[in-house]
C-alpha positions in Angstrom: -11.9 -8.5 21.9 -12.0 -5.6 24.4 -11.9 -2.8 21.7 -13.2 -3.0 18.2 -13.2 -1.1 15.0 -14.6 -1.8 11.5 -13.9 0.1 8.3 -14.1 -0.4 4.5 -11.2 0.6 2.3 -12.1 0.4 -1.4 -13.4 -3.1 -2.0 -12.1 -4.6 1.3 -13.9 -4.6 4.6 -11.9 -5.0 7.8 -12.9 -5.7 11.4 -10.2 -5.1 14.0 -10.2 -6.1 17.6 -7.5 -5.1 20.2 -6.6 -5.7 23.8 -5.7 -2.0 23.9 -7.6 1.1 22.9 -4.7 3.2 21.6 -3.9 1.4 18.3 -7.6 1.5 17.3 -7.9 5.2 18.3 -5.0 6.0 16.1 -6.5 4.0 13.2 -9.9 5.7 13.7 -8.4 9.2 13.6 -6.5 8.5 10.4 -9.4 6.6 8.7 -12.0 9.1 10.0 -13.5 9.7 6.5 -13.9 6.0 5.7 -17.2 4.1 6.1 -17.8 1.2 8.6 -18.6 -2.2 7.4 -21.3 -4.7 8.7 -19.9 -7.9 7.1 -16.1 -7.7 6.9 -13.9 -9.7 4.5 -11.2 -10.1 7.1 -11.1 -10.1 10.9 -7.8 -9.0 12.7 -6.9 -9.3 16.4 -4.1 -7.3 18.1 -3.5 -9.3 21.2 -0.9 -9.8 23.9 1.2 -13.0 23.2 0.9 -13.8 26.9 -1.7 -12.4 29.4 0.9 -10.4 31.4 2.1 -8.7 28.3 -1.1 -6.6 28.3 0.4 -4.5 31.2 4.1 -5.5 31.7 6.2 -4.2 28.8 3.1 -4.7 26.6 3.6 -6.4 23.2 1.3 -6.7 20.3 0.9 -10.0 18.4 -1.0 -10.2 15.1 -3.8 -12.8 14.9 -7.0 -13.2 12.9 -8.2 -15.0 9.9 -4.8 -15.4 8.4 -1.5 -15.4 10.3 2.2 -16.1 9.9 3.4 -18.6 12.4 6.4 -17.4 14.4 5.9 -13.7 13.6 7.7 -11.6 16.3 5.4 -9.3 18.4 5.9 -5.6 18.3 5.9 -3.2 21.3 2.6 -1.5 22.0 4.1 1.8 20.9 4.2 0.3 17.4 0.6 -0.9 17.6 -0.5 1.2 14.6 2.3 -0.4 12.5 1.1 -3.8 13.7 -2.5 -3.1 12.6 -1.4 -1.9 9.2 0.9 -5.0 8.8 -2.0 -7.2 9.8 -4.3 -5.6 7.2 -1.6 -6.1 4.6 -1.3 -9.8 5.6 -5.0 -10.5 5.2 -5.1 -9.1 1.7 -1.9 -10.6 0.6 -2.8 -14.1 1.6 -6.6 -14.1 1.3 -7.8 -11.8 -1.5 -8.9 -13.5 -4.8 -11.3 -11.0 -6.5 -8.4 -9.1 -8.1 -4.9 -9.8 -9.2 -2.7 -8.2 -6.6 0.6 -6.5 -7.4 2.9 -5.1 -4.8 2.8 -1.5 -6.1 1.7 2.1 -5.5 -0.9 3.5 -7.8 -1.9 7.0 -8.7 -4.4 8.2 -11.3 -5.3 11.3 -13.3 -8.2 11.8 -15.6 -9.4 8.3 -15.1 -6.1 6.7 -16.1 -3.7 5.1 -13.7 0.1 4.8 -13.2 1.3 1.6 -11.5 4.7 1.9 -9.7 6.3 -1.3 -8.6 9.7 -2.5 -7.5 11.8 -3.7 -4.6 11.5 -2.3 -1.1 13.3 1.1 -0.9 12.6 1.9 -4.6 10.6 5.0 -3.5 7.1 3.9 -4.5 5.3 5.2 -1.4 7.2 8.5 -1.4 6.5 9.1 -5.1 2.8 8.3 -4.6 2.5 10.7 -1.6 4.3 13.5 -3.5 2.1 13.0 -6.6 -1.0 13.0 -4.4 0.2 16.4 -3.0 0.2 17.6 -6.6 -3.4 16.7 -7.2 -3.2 13.1 -8.4 -5.8 10.6 -7.2 -4.2 8.2 -4.7 -5.3 4.6 -5.4 -3.0 2.7 -3.0 0.4 2.3 -1.6 0.9 -1.4 -0.9 -1.3 -3.2 -3.5 -2.5 -2.6 -7.0 -6.0 -4.2 -7.3 -6.1 -5.2 -11.0 -9.4 -6.6 -12.3 -9.3 -10.1 -13.6 -9.9 -9.0 -17.1 -7.1 -6.4 -16.7 -9.3 -3.6 -17.8 -9.4 -1.6 -14.5 -7.6 -0.8 -11.4 -9.6 -0.5 -8.2 -8.8 2.1 -5.6 -7.7 0.8 -2.2 -6.5 4.0 -0.5 -4.9 2.7 2.7 -2.6 4.8 4.8 0.7 5.7 3.2 3.6 4.2 5.2 6.7 6.5 4.9 10.1 5.6 6.3 13.2 7.5 7.4 14.2 10.4 5.2 11.0 10.3 3.1 9.0 11.5 6.1 10.5 14.9 6.1 10.4 15.2 2.3 6.7 14.5 2.1 5.9 16.6 5.2 7.6 19.6 3.5 5.5 19.0 0.3 2.2 18.4 2.1 2.1 20.6 5.2 -1.7 20.2 5.7 -1.7 16.4 5.6 -3.1 14.4 8.5 -0.3 12.3 10.1 0.0 9.4 12.5 2.6 9.3 15.3 6.2 9.0 14.5 7.2 5.4 15.3 10.9 5.2 16.0 13.2 2.2 16.0 10.8 -0.2 14.3 12.1 -3.1 12.2 11.8 -0.8 9.2 13.5 2.2 10.9 11.5 5.3 11.7 8.0 5.1 10.3 5.1 7.5 10.0 1.7 7.1 8.3 0.0 9.8 6.3 -3.8 9.7 5.7 -4.5 9.9 2.0 -6.8 12.3 0.3 -9.7 10.1 -0.7 -9.7 9.7 -4.5 -12.5 11.3 -6.5 -13.0 8.0 -8.5 -13.1 4.4 -7.6 -11.7 2.8 -10.7 -9.2 3.8 -13.4 -7.9 2.2 -16.6 -4.2 1.3 -16.6 -2.0 3.7 -18.7 1.6 3.3 -17.6 3.7 0.8 -15.6 6.8 2.1 -14.0 9.7 0.4 -12.2 11.2 3.3 -10.2 14.6 3.1 -8.5 15.7 5.8 -6.0 19.2 7.2 -5.6 20.5 6.8 -9.1 21.3 9.3 -11.9 18.2 10.1 -14.0 17.6 7.5 -16.6 14.7 5.7 -18.3 14.6 2.4 -20.1 11.7 0.6 -21.8 11.2 -3.0 -20.8 10.3 -5.9 -23.0 7.1 -7.7 -22.3 9.0 -10.8 -21.3 11.0 -9.0 -18.7 7.9 -7.1 -17.4 6.0 -10.4 -17.1 8.8 -12.1 -15.2 9.1 -9.1 -12.8 5.4 -8.9 -12.1 5.0 -12.6 -11.3 7.4 -11.9 -8.5 5.6 -8.8 -7.4 2.2 -10.5 -7.1 1.1 -12.2 -3.9 -1.8 -14.1 -5.4 -0.7 -14.8 -9.0 0.0 -18.5 -8.3 -3.2 -18.9 -6.3 -5.4 -17.5 -9.1 -4.0 -20.1 -11.6 -5.0 -19.7 -15.2 -7.2 -16.6 -14.3 -4.1 -14.9 -12.9 -2.0 -15.8 -16.0 -4.6 -14.3 -18.3 -5.0 -11.1 -16.3 -1.3 -10.6 -16.1 -0.7 -11.4 -19.7 -3.4 -8.9 -20.8 -2.0 -6.2 -18.5 1.5 -6.6 -19.8 0.4 -6.4 -23.4 -1.8 -3.3 -23.1 0.4 -0.8 -21.4 4.1 0.3 -21.7 6.5 -0.6 -19.0 9.5 1.7 -18.2 12.3 1.4 -15.7 12.9 4.9 -14.1 16.0 5.8 -12.1 15.9 9.1 -10.2 18.2 10.8 -7.6 15.5 12.5 -5.4 11.8 13.0 -4.9 11.5 16.1 -7.1 13.3 14.4 -10.0 11.1 11.3 -9.6 7.9 13.3 -9.7 9.1 15.2 -12.7 10.0 11.9 -14.5 6.5 10.4 -13.8 4.7 13.5 -15.0 6.9 13.8 -18.1 6.3 10.1 -19.0 2.6 10.6 -18.4 2.5 13.6 -20.8 4.3 11.7 -23.5 1.6 9.0 -23.7 
């Protein structure tokens, strides 16, 4: 590819190539503190779907080691989003060294809180707000759970914030390093924030939360059976790992409490997480 960038995020090495410099320049600026990698785990290409789309109303198609046939190209103005989506895709479809959960993870004193749930539940916003309060940020898109379920591995990729959450986090973290505001994407308005690199690489799981934004404050403990069923749906590689994945997920569910948390706004969500943490 014409332009290239390599970087290592936690345990994963990425090599990205692009027909255009701009998306990789944006990535490089936001991942400035991250090391390069000589032998990547995944290779990604950001390329024009047709040669003339490099210059005429340029579009970015995602290619690389793993792809989704029929994926719709994005305009070049959304190239940073395309790159982050491509990185997510490689990990979701190709990673086997950990059990992956679709979740945000923060840690304090070597113990981690895993926050999972449906899109729009507020996981990314809560993780960003907690990071602004001094928590270690371990990841926004995936929780990397060791196959013996004893540790969570930090994978601190950019935090992807959408719509109203952008202003809420900007007000709470005025010194943060931000990517460009991407308007009218398939997810609405999107802006990426560079995380504060965590001070530790691994943490033991302490608490599993299922947050839900926009509801009156409430908490409810979950039975292990309900937790297990929810997490099988939240994992992108549980089925591929087979018996190993079953054992890891079973051990994880047995060792930490799981709680559903409803909250009306970011401040209430942060307060709920910190209160639940202090109680355990």
